[in-house]
C-alpha positions in Angstrom: 0.0 -9.9 0.8 3.1 -11.6 -0.5 0.9 -13.8 -2.6 -0.9 -10.8 -3.9 2.4 -9.2 -5.0 3.3 -12.3 -7.0 -0.1 -12.6 -8.5 -0.2 -9.0 -9.6 3.3 -9.4 -11.2 2.2 -12.5 -13.0 -1.0 -10.9 -14.3 1.0 -7.9 -15.6 3.5 -10.1 -17.4 0.7 -12.1 -19.0 -1.1 -8.9 -20.0 1.9 -7.4 -21.7 2.7 -10.7 -23.5 -0.9 -10.9 -24.8 -0.6 -7.3 -26.1 2.6 -8.0 -27.9 1.0 -11.1 -29.6 -2.0 -9.0 -30.6 0.2 -6.3 -32.0 2.2 -8.8 -34.0 -1.0 -10.4 -35.4 -2.4 -7.0 -36.4 0.9 -6.1 -38.1 1.0 -9.3 -40.0 -2.6 -8.8 -41.2 -1.8 -5.2 -42.3 1.3 -6.5 -44.2 -0.9 -8.9 -46.1 -3.4 -6.2 -47.1 -0.7 -3.8 -48.5 0.2 -3.9 -52.2 3.5 -5.4 -53.2 6.2 -3.3 -54.8 9.6 -4.1 -56.3 12.7 -3.6 -54.2 16.4 -4.0 -54.9 17.8 -7.5 -54.6 19.9 -6.7 -51.5 17.5 -4.5 -49.6 18.4 -3.7 -46.0 16.2 -5.5 -43.5 15.6 -4.1 -40.1 15.6 -6.7 -37.4 13.9 -6.0 -34.0 15.2 -8.4 -31.3 14.0 -8.1 -27.8 12.5 -4.7 -28.4 15.7 -3.2 -29.9 16.0 -2.2 -33.5 19.1 -3.4 -35.3 20.0 -3.4 -39.0 20.1 -6.9 -40.5 23.2 -7.3 -42.7 22.6 -11.0 -43.5 22.2 -11.4 -47.2 21.0 -15.0 -46.7 17.9 -13.9 -44.9 15.1 -16.2 -45.9 12.8 -13.3 -46.8 15.2 -12.2 -49.6 14.9 -15.5 -51.4 12.9 -15.9 -54.6 10.2 -18.0 -53.0 9.5 -15.5 -50.3 6.6 -13.2 -51.0 8.3 -10.3 -49.3 10.9 -10.0 -52.1 8.3 -8.2 -54.1 7.4 -5.8 -51.3 8.9 -2.9 -49.5 11.5 -3.2 -46.6 10.0 -5.0 -43.7 10.9 -5.8 -40.1 11.3 -9.0 -38.1 9.9 -9.2 -34.6 11.4 -12.0 -32.6 9.5 -12.4 -29.3 11.9 -14.0 -26.8 9.0 -14.8 -24.5 7.2 -17.0 -26.9 7.4 -20.8 -26.7 8.2 -21.1 -30.4 11.5 -19.3 -31.1 11.1 -19.4 -34.8 7.7 -17.6 -34.9 7.8 -14.0 -35.8 5.6 -11.3 -37.4 6.2 -8.7 -40.1 5.2 -5.1 -39.6 5.6 -1.7 -41.1 4.1 -0.1 -38.0 6.1 1.6 -35.2 7.2 -1.2 -32.9 7.7 -0.1 -29.3 9.6 -2.1 -26.7 7.5 -3.8 -24.0 7.1 -2.3 -20.6 9.9 -3.1 -18.2 8.9 -5.7 -15.7 11.2 -4.1 -13.1 9.0 -0.9 -13.3 5.9 -3.0 -12.7 7.4 -4.6 -9.7 8.5 -1.2 -8.3 4.9 0.1 -8.7 3.5 -2.9 -6.9 6.1 -2.6 -4.2 5.2 1.1 -3.7 1.5 0.4 -3.4 2.0 -2.4 -0.9 4.4 -0.3 1.1 1.9 2.5 1.2 -0.9 0.2 2.3 1.3 -1.5 4.9 2.8 1.6 6.6 -0.5 3.5 6.5 -2.3 0.6 8.2 0.6 0.2 10.6 0.5 3.9 11.5 -3.3 3.7 12.3 -2.6 0.9 14.8 0.3 2.8 16.2 -2.0 5.8 16.7 -4.6 3.6 18.4 -1.9 2.2 20.8 -0.7 5.7 21.6 -4.2 6.9 22.3 -4.7 4.1 24.8 -1.4 4.5 26.5 -1.2 5.9 30.1 0.6 9.1 30.9 3.5 7.3 32.5 4.4 5.5 29.3 3.5 8.3 26.9 6.7 10.4 26.9 9.2 7.6 25.9 6.6 6.3 23.5 6.3 9.6 21.7 10.1 9.9 21.4 10.3 6.4 19.9 7.3 7.2 17.6 9.0 10.3 16.3 12.0 8.4 15.0 9.9 5.5 13.9 7.6 7.6 11.7 10.5 9.6 10.4 12.3 6.5 9.1 9.1 5.0 7.8 8.4 8.1 5.9 11.8 8.1 4.3 11.4 4.5 3.2 8.0 5.2 1.8 9.2 8.3 0.0 12.0 6.4 -1.7 9.5 3.8 -2.9 7.2 6.4 -4.3 10.1 8.0 -6.2 11.3 4.7 -7.6 7.8 4.0 -8.8 7.8 7.3 -10.8 4.2 8.2 -9.9 2.8 11.6 -10.9 3.7 14.5 -8.6 0.1 14.9 -7.4 -0.2 11.2 -6.7 3.0 11.2 -4.7 1.8 14.2 -2.6 -1.6 12.5 -2.0 0.0 9.2 -0.9 2.4 11.1 1.4 -0.5 13.1 3.0 -2.4 9.8 3.6 0.5 8.4 5.4 1.0 11.6 7.4 -2.5 11.7 8.7 -2.9 8.0 9.4 -1.3 8.1 12.9 -3.2 11.2 14.0 -6.4 9.5 12.9 -5.6 6.5 15.0 -4.8 8.7 18.0 -8.1 10.6 17.6 -10.1 7.3 17.4 -8.5 6.0 20.6 -9.0 9.3 22.4 -12.7 9.4 21.5 -13.0 5.8 22.7 -11.3 6.6 26.0 -13.4 9.7 26.6 -16.6 7.8 25.8 -15.9 4.9 28.2 -13.0 5.7 30.7 -14.0 2.8 33.0 -12.9 0.3 30.3 -9.3 1.6 30.2 -8.1 -1.0 32.7 -8.4 -4.7 33.3 -7.8 -7.8 31.2 -9.8 -6.6 28.2 -7.8 -3.3 28.0 -4.4 -5.1 28.2 -5.6 -7.7 25.6 -6.6 -4.9 23.2 -3.2 -3.2 23.6 -1.4 -6.6 23.0 -3.4 -7.2 19.8 -2.7 -3.8 18.4 1.0 -4.0 19.2 1.1 -7.5 17.6 -0.5 -6.2 14.4 2.0 -3.3 14.3 4.9 -5.7 14.7 3.6 -8.2 12.2 3.1 -5.5 9.5 6.6 -4.2 10.1 8.1 -7.7 9.8 6.2 -8.2 6.5 7.5 -4.9 5.1 11.0 -5.7 6.3 11.4 -9.2 4.9 9.3 -8.9 1.7 10.1 -5.4 0.5 13.0 -3.7 2.3 15.3 -6.7 2.6 15.8 -6.7 -1.2 17.1 -3.1 -1.0 20.3 -4.3 0.9 21.2 -6.5 -2.0 20.3 -4.0 -4.7 22.2 -1.2 -3.0 25.3 -3.3 -2.7 25.1 -4.4 -6.3 24.6 -0.8 -7.4 27.1 1.0 -5.3 29.5 -1.7 -4.0 30.5 -3.5 -7.2 33.9 -2.7 -8.6 37.4 -2.1 -7.4 39.4 0.7 -6.1 39.3 3.2 -3.2 35.9 4.6 -4.3 34.2 1.3 -4.1 35.7 0.4 -0.7 34.7 3.8 0.6 31.1 3.3 -0.5 31.0 -0.2 1.1 32.3 1.2 4.4 29.6 4.0 4.3 26.9 1.4 3.7 28.0 -0.9 6.5 28.5 2.1 8.9 25.0 3.5 8.1 23.4 0.1 8.7 25.0 -0.6 12.0 24.7 3.0 13.2 20.9 3.0 12.5 20.6 -0.3 14.3 22.5 1.0 17.3 20.3 4.1 17.5 17.2 2.0 17.6 18.6 -0.3 20.2 19.7 2.6 22.3 16.2 4.2 22.1 14.6 0.9 23.1 17.0 0.6 26.1 16.3 4.1 27.3 12.5 3.6 27.0 12.7 0.3 28.9 14.6 1.9 31.8 12.1 4.8 32.1 9.3 2.3 32.3 
């Protein structure tokens, strides 16, 4: 899945670069087809650099020289594409030039989709494991599952908000995650009711081990490929700077991190003692 994330990001970047090149080519063709008109000698030239429009005050601009065909035309724009291999290549356009899509937004969308897929699949396997659990282990497992699903839902919700999906799509993805664990429990319950004799022995223990391994593997992937970056970004966003306010935010971040880890460790210790 990590390779899929990188591949989707690369495809999106190549697609946006191709769109910018096509827009520049179309604008240049449109410029050639328009009639030429006389303009003042020192006409203001608008320069677009990296998607931002800035006035060009340089009177030595090569397009204001006598041998440039644009000295007979109307004010034009320069589009310098920083992503092109040739830094000197640029197009001329009278059309409305819009800045390219932010690659950070594309990565946030891909991250939200992968997070949704990972936690939903993980919740299905958790539901299967709960449905196959005996009565002795069910109570502590339900307590752990409550906090587990709560924090997973909070993480997924923050990802969906960062991706800036439509409200209806956010609700739909949240509902899919909410029903994933009950669906897994229902499947396991039906399997137990259909063949209760198979709920013991080596095959049953192996099935539980495989399901728990899948759950743990998905959580490790989500933690190291998606959530680990949040620690660095949150520190850069809220912890940079000086003064009492910055120090207070850093202390809150560290306290929240270790407090959450302590709660999870305490829950695991209580569950192990009851077993």
